[in-house]
C-alpha positions in Angstrom: 96.1 144.3 -149.8 93.5 142.4 -148.6 91.1 145.4 -148.5 91.0 145.6 -152.2 90.7 141.8 -152.8 87.0 142.5 -154.2 88.6 144.4 -157.3 90.4 141.3 -158.4 87.1 139.4 -158.0 85.5 142.1 -160.2 87.9 142.4 -163.2 90.6 139.7 -162.6 94.4 139.9 -161.3 95.5 141.5 -164.7 93.6 144.4 -164.6 94.2 145.8 -160.9 97.8 147.2 -160.1 99.7 148.3 -156.8 102.8 149.2 -158.9 104.0 152.4 -157.8 104.9 153.6 -161.4 101.1 152.9 -162.4 100.0 154.7 -159.1 102.3 157.6 -160.1 100.6 158.0 -163.5 97.3 158.2 -161.9 98.4 160.8 -159.1 97.3 163.6 -161.3 96.6 165.2 -164.6 98.3 167.3 -167.0 97.7 170.4 -165.1 98.6 169.0 -161.6 102.0 170.4 -160.4 104.1 167.5 -158.9 104.0 168.7 -155.4 99.9 168.5 -155.6 99.9 164.9 -156.8 98.3 162.2 -154.6 99.2 158.5 -155.2 96.1 156.4 -155.2 96.4 153.0 -153.3 95.3 150.9 -156.4 94.6 151.3 -159.7 91.8 149.2 -161.7 90.7 149.1 -165.4 87.1 148.0 -166.0 86.0 147.3 -169.6 82.3 147.0 -169.0 79.3 148.5 -167.0 78.8 145.5 -165.1 82.5 145.6 -163.9 82.2 149.1 -163.2 79.0 148.4 -161.0 80.8 145.8 -159.0 83.7 148.2 -158.2 81.5 150.7 -157.0 79.3 148.4 -155.2 82.3 147.1 -153.4 83.9 150.4 -152.5 80.5 151.6 -151.4 80.2 148.8 -148.9 83.6 149.5 -147.7 83.6 153.3 -147.5 86.6 153.7 -150.1 87.1 156.6 -152.2 87.0 156.1 -156.0 88.0 158.6 -158.4 87.4 158.3 -162.1 90.3 158.6 -164.4 90.3 159.2 -168.2 93.1 160.2 -170.3 94.7 162.3 -167.7 94.5 165.3 -170.0 92.6 167.6 -167.4 93.8 170.9 -166.4 92.3 171.4 -162.9 93.4 168.0 -160.9 89.8 166.7 -161.6 91.4 163.2 -162.0 93.6 163.6 -158.9 92.8 160.9 -156.1 92.8 163.6 -153.5 91.6 161.0 -150.8 93.6 158.1 -152.2 91.8 154.8 -152.4 91.1 153.6 -155.9 91.8 155.2 -159.3 89.2 153.8 -161.6 90.6 154.1 -165.2 88.2 153.8 -167.9 90.7 154.0 -171.0 90.0 150.3 -171.8 86.3 150.9 -172.1 87.4 152.1 -175.8 84.6 150.6 -178.0 82.6 152.4 -180.5 79.4 150.4 -180.1 77.4 151.5 -183.1 77.0 154.3 -185.7 73.7 155.2 -186.8 74.0 157.7 -189.6 70.4 158.0 -190.6 69.5 159.0 -187.2 72.9 161.3 -186.8 74.0 159.2 -183.8 76.8 157.5 -182.4 77.1 155.4 -179.3 80.5 154.8 -177.6 82.2 153.8 -174.3 84.0 156.4 -172.2 87.2 155.7 -173.1 87.0 156.3 -176.8 89.0 159.3 -177.9 87.5 162.2 -179.5 89.3 161.9 -182.6 88.0 158.4 -183.0 84.7 159.5 -182.9 84.9 162.2 -185.7 86.8 159.6 -187.6 83.9 156.9 -187.5 81.7 160.0 -188.2 83.5 161.0 -191.2 83.1 157.5 -193.0 79.5 158.6 -193.4 80.1 162.0 -194.3 79.4 163.3 -190.6 81.3 164.8 -188.0 81.1 165.7 -184.2 81.4 169.4 -184.2 82.0 170.2 -180.5 85.2 168.3 -180.6 87.9 170.1 -178.4 91.3 170.8 -180.0 92.7 168.0 -177.4 90.2 165.7 -179.0 93.2 163.4 -180.3 94.3 162.9 -176.8 91.1 163.3 -174.8 88.3 160.7 -174.1 84.6 161.0 -174.4 83.9 160.2 -170.6 86.6 162.8 -169.8 84.8 165.4 -172.1 81.4 164.6 -170.7 82.9 165.0 -167.2 83.9 168.5 -167.5 81.3 169.4 -170.2 84.4 170.3 -172.6 84.5 172.5 -175.8 86.6 173.5 -178.3 87.2 175.9 -181.1 84.2 175.5 -182.7 82.1 176.3 -179.9 81.1 179.9 -181.1 79.1 178.0 -183.9 78.1 174.5 -182.5 78.1 174.7 -178.6 79.7 172.5 -176.2 80.0 168.8 -175.9 77.0 168.7 -173.3 75.0 170.1 -176.1 75.6 167.0 -178.2 75.1 164.4 -175.7 71.7 162.6 -176.1 71.5 159.6 -173.7 73.8 158.3 -171.1 74.4 155.0 -169.3 76.0 155.8 -165.7 77.0 154.0 -162.5 75.9 155.5 -159.3 78.1 155.4 -156.2 76.5 152.2 -154.7 76.6 150.5 -157.9 73.2 151.2 -159.3 73.1 151.4 -163.2 70.8 154.2 -164.6 70.2 155.7 -168.0 69.4 159.5 -168.5 68.2 161.2 -171.5 66.9 159.6 -174.8 67.7 159.2 -178.3 65.3 161.7 -179.1 66.6 165.3 -179.6 64.2 166.9 -176.9 62.2 165.7 -174.0 60.1 167.2 -171.5 59.7 164.0 -169.3 60.9 164.5 -165.8 64.2 165.9 -164.4 67.0 166.2 -166.9 69.5 163.7 -165.1 71.6 163.7 -168.2 72.5 167.4 -168.0 72.9 166.9 -164.1 75.6 164.3 -164.8 77.2 166.2 -167.8 79.8 168.3 -165.9 79.5 166.7 -162.6 83.3 165.8 -162.8 82.8 162.0 -161.9 81.3 163.2 -158.2 77.8 161.8 -158.9 78.4 158.9 -161.3 80.6 157.2 -163.7 79.5 157.3 -167.4 80.0 153.9 -169.1 78.1 154.7 -172.2 77.1 157.6 -174.4 74.8 158.3 -177.3 76.3 161.3 -179.2 74.6 163.4 -181.9 76.4 163.9 -185.2 76.2 166.6 -187.8 76.9 166.7 -191.7 80.2 167.9 -192.7 80.1 171.5 -194.4 80.9 171.5 -198.0 82.7 174.9 -197.7 85.4 175.4 -195.1 87.7 178.5 -195.4 90.3 179.8 -192.6 92.4 183.0 -192.3 94.2 185.3 -189.8 94.0 189.0 -189.0 96.7 190.8 -187.5 96.3 193.7 -185.2 98.2 196.7 -183.7 96.5 196.2 -180.3 95.2 193.6 -178.2 92.4 195.9 -177.4 91.7 195.9 -181.2 91.7 192.3 -181.6 89.3 192.0 -178.7 87.1 194.6 -179.9 87.1 193.1 -183.3 85.9 189.9 -182.1 83.1 191.0 -179.9 81.8 193.3 -182.7 81.8 190.3 -185.0 79.6 188.1 -182.9 77.4 191.0 -182.0 77.2 191.8 -185.6 76.1 188.1 -186.5 79.1 187.0 -188.6 78.8 183.3 -189.0 82.0 182.1 -187.8 82.8 178.5 -186.7 86.3 179.3 -185.0 87.4 182.7 -183.9 90.6 182.3 -182.0 92.7 185.1 -180.0 96.3 184.8 -179.6 98.1 187.8 -178.0 101.5 189.1 -179.1 103.5 187.4 -176.2 101.5 184.1 -176.7 102.4 184.3 -180.4 106.1 184.9 -179.5 106.1 181.6 -177.4 104.2 179.7 -180.0 106.5 180.9 -182.8 109.6 179.7 -180.9 108.0 176.2 -179.9 106.6 175.5 -183.7 109.3 177.0 -185.6 107.1 179.5 -187.4 107.6 183.1 -188.2 104.3 184.6 -187.8 104.2 188.2 -186.3 104.6 188.5 -182.9 101.3 190.6 -182.5 97.9 190.1 -181.3 96.3 187.6 -184.0 92.5 186.7 -184.6 92.3 183.2 -186.4 88.9 182.6 -188.2 87.4 179.9 -190.0 84.2 179.7 -191.6 82.0 176.7 -192.3 79.0 176.7 -194.8 77.3 174.7 -197.7 77.0 177.8 -199.9 77.9 181.6 -199.8 81.1 181.3 -197.5 82.6 184.1 -199.5 79.8 186.6 -198.7 80.7 185.6 -194.8 84.1 186.3 -195.2 83.4 189.7 -196.8 81.1 190.6 -193.9 83.7 189.5 -191.5 86.4 191.7 -193.4 84.0 194.6 -193.2 83.3 194.3 -189.5 87.2 194.1 -188.9 88.0 196.8 -191.0 86.5 199.2 -188.5 89.6 198.1 -185.9 92.2 198.8 -188.6 93.8 195.4 -188.9 97.4 195.4 -190.2 96.4 192.5 -192.4 93.5 190.0 -193.0 94.6 187.2 -195.3 92.5 183.9 -196.1 94.5 180.7 -196.3 94.6 178.4 -199.2 93.4 174.8 -198.7 96.6 173.4 -198.3 97.9 176.2 -195.6 94.8 175.4 -193.5 96.8 172.8 -190.9 99.5 175.1 -190.9 97.1 178.0 -190.0 95.8 176.3 -187.1 99.0 174.7 -185.6 100.1 177.7 -183.8 97.1 177.8 -181.7 96.7 174.0 -181.3 100.2 174.2 -179.8 99.9 176.7 -177.3 99.8 174.9 -174.0 102.8 172.6 -175.1 104.4 176.1 -175.9 103.8 177.6 -172.7 105.3 174.5 -170.8 108.5 174.5 -173.0 109.1 178.3 -173.0 111.6 179.0 -170.4 113.6 176.5 -168.3 113.2 178.5 -164.9 109.4 179.4 -165.6 106.4 177.4 -165.8 102.7 178.3 -166.2 101.0 178.9 -162.7 97.4 178.1 -163.0 95.3 177.4 -166.2 93.2 180.6 -166.6 90.0 179.7 -168.1 87.3 182.5 -167.6 84.3 183.0 -169.7 82.3 186.4 -169.9 79.3 187.6 -172.0 80.9 188.4 -175.4 80.1 192.4 -174.5 82.3 192.2 -171.8 85.3 190.5 -173.6 87.2 193.4 -174.2 86.9 194.4 -170.6 88.2 191.3 -169.3 91.2 191.5 -171.6 92.0 194.9 -170.6 91.9 193.8 -166.7 93.9 190.7 -167.3 96.8 192.7 -169.1 96.7 195.5 -166.8 96.9 193.4 -163.7 100.0 191.4 -165.1 101.7 194.6 -166.3 101.4 196.0 -163.0 102.8 192.9 -161.1 105.5 192.9 -164.0 104.7 189.2 -164.9 104.7 187.5 -168.4 101.2 186.4 -169.2 100.1 184.6 -172.4 96.4 185.4 -173.2 94.7 183.2 -176.0 91.2 181.5 -176.4 88.1 180.7 -177.6 87.2 184.4 -178.0 83.9 184.0 -180.1 82.2 182.6 -177.1 84.0 185.0 -174.6 86.3 182.4 -173.2 89.7 183.5 -172.4 92.6 181.4 -171.6 95.8 183.1 -169.8 98.7 181.6 -168.5 101.0 183.6 -166.0 104.6 182.1 -166.1 106.3 182.5 -162.6 109.6 180.8 -161.2 108.1 178.1 -159.0 111.2 178.7 -156.4 110.7 182.4 -156.1 108.0 182.7 -153.5 107.3 186.4 -154.3 106.6 185.8 -158.0 104.5 183.0 -157.0 102.3 184.9 -154.5 102.1 187.8 -157.2 101.0 185.3 -160.0 98.1 183.8 -157.4 97.0 187.4 -157.0 96.8 188.3 -160.5 95.1 184.9 -161.3 92.6 185.2 -158.7 91.8 189.0 -159.7 91.2 187.9 -163.2 88.7 185.0 -162.0 87.1 187.8 -159.7 86.8 190.2 -162.5 85.2 187.7 -164.8 82.7 187.0 -162.1 81.8 190.6 -161.6 81.1 190.8 -165.4 78.5 188.1 -165.0 81.1 185.4 -166.2 82.3 182.1 -165.0 85.5 180.9 -163.2 85.8 178.0 -165.8 84.4 177.8 -169.2 85.4 174.5 -170.1 88.2 172.8 -167.8 85.9 172.4 -164.7 86.1 173.2 -161.2 88.3 170.1 -159.9 90.6 171.3 -157.3 91.6 174.5 -158.7 88.5 176.4 -159.0 86.6 175.4 -155.7 87.8 178.5 -154.0 85.4 180.6 -156.4 82.4 178.5 -156.3 80.5 180.5 -153.5 81.5 183.9 -155.1 80.2 182.7 -158.6 76.9 180.9 -157.3 76.3 182.0 -153.7 76.5 179.9 -150.7 72.6 178.9 -151.2 73.1 177.4 -154.6 76.3 175.5 -153.6 74.5 174.1 -150.7 71.8 172.8 -153.2 74.8 171.1 -155.1 76.0 169.5 -152.0 72.2 168.3 -151.1 72.4 166.7 -154.5 75.6 165.2 -154.1 74.7 163.7 -150.7 71.5 162.3 -152.4 73.4 160.4 -154.7 76.4 159.6 -153.0 75.7 159.9 -149.4 79.2 158.5 -148.1 80.8 160.7 -150.4 83.2 158.1 -152.1 82.9 159.5 -155.7 85.8 161.7 -156.3 85.9 163.5 -153.0 87.6 166.7 -152.6 86.3 168.2 -155.9 84.2 171.0 -156.9 83.0 172.1 -153.4 85.0 174.7 -151.4 86.0 173.9 -147.7 83.1 174.8 -145.3 85.1 177.5 -143.9 85.5 179.3 -147.2 
């Protein structure tokens, strides 16, 4: 393909592929159904900023679409090459460039796995607190692209909160830096936070400086079981509003628990459960007692703290949730990855709405999520060959998103917009705000070659 000869000039023959199997591997991400995949024309693996710059400059000159690809673990089609062209795979940019423990910083390339960041930090008694639960299979670049977060967001915030400085390449190959190694700055526009969460539509991140933190001396985890979902949701909201200092507070509904138990092989109750974890350097028992007192108002069936050796088993059920849903029944599959977030005061309300809609439509729905920051994950299971069931599932899914926005929340708390949430952008932000976003995209990528087809709704919507 002579049109793509410039790629071999940039990186050499061995890191450019038109092999069908390789292209199929880059046609979608983890959340993409097979019928929605789009095969790129070619895949390229840069290993340096200079190579990324050369690739983008060549693509810009020729008007060729470029879709950044990380580990392919996204859930909203963020990495689908919707307009074909080049899939730019950053996974070979996987070097930890520097660890500066005295400054609480680590400098990495975008293809480094999140777990590798935390392991490198641990060698110095430090940690990367916002690491998502998928951190062992997700890259730093992908986390930055979607402004991902994980179970500890309720205490430590999201990945973007821990990004200090970025190096990135614009659509025309221009290399820029954004942010600084200082923890705060008032100098000029905040380009760093503009790039974080932009899903590769504005620039390709090639290096990141991340902030680290000390590892807590006391870590205790436990589980509370409730009679009803409403009691569990109310207890979570009350705990956060009361100021319980919890590092993780995760919700697992009774159906979700049933699915996860079957997959993992555990025998935990098929009942609404709240998993908690506390991090402290002193006084952790007092904080646990405070949480226990708040939960008592919601009549938990049990509230048990785990011994140290039981901690991993305690969280296994929650970590395996996504895999469990995919494996649950042969003829059913999750329809869309629900990922709404609402103000914590409205968390019980969004739970009630989601469950009511699913029950009315007679559809199985698994509810779980990072409940402490108001983030609800919900998965509706449907038979993909049953058109009526799929249509009903689509309606329930959209209804929950619309309700979350109505309650002052967002369509996506951590997965990003990608292809899957574009239809809700005008509803959440308003047409004028979306128009401003489009103008920023047009200014930085006037030919629209970087990850086209993502984030923005069709003009007719």
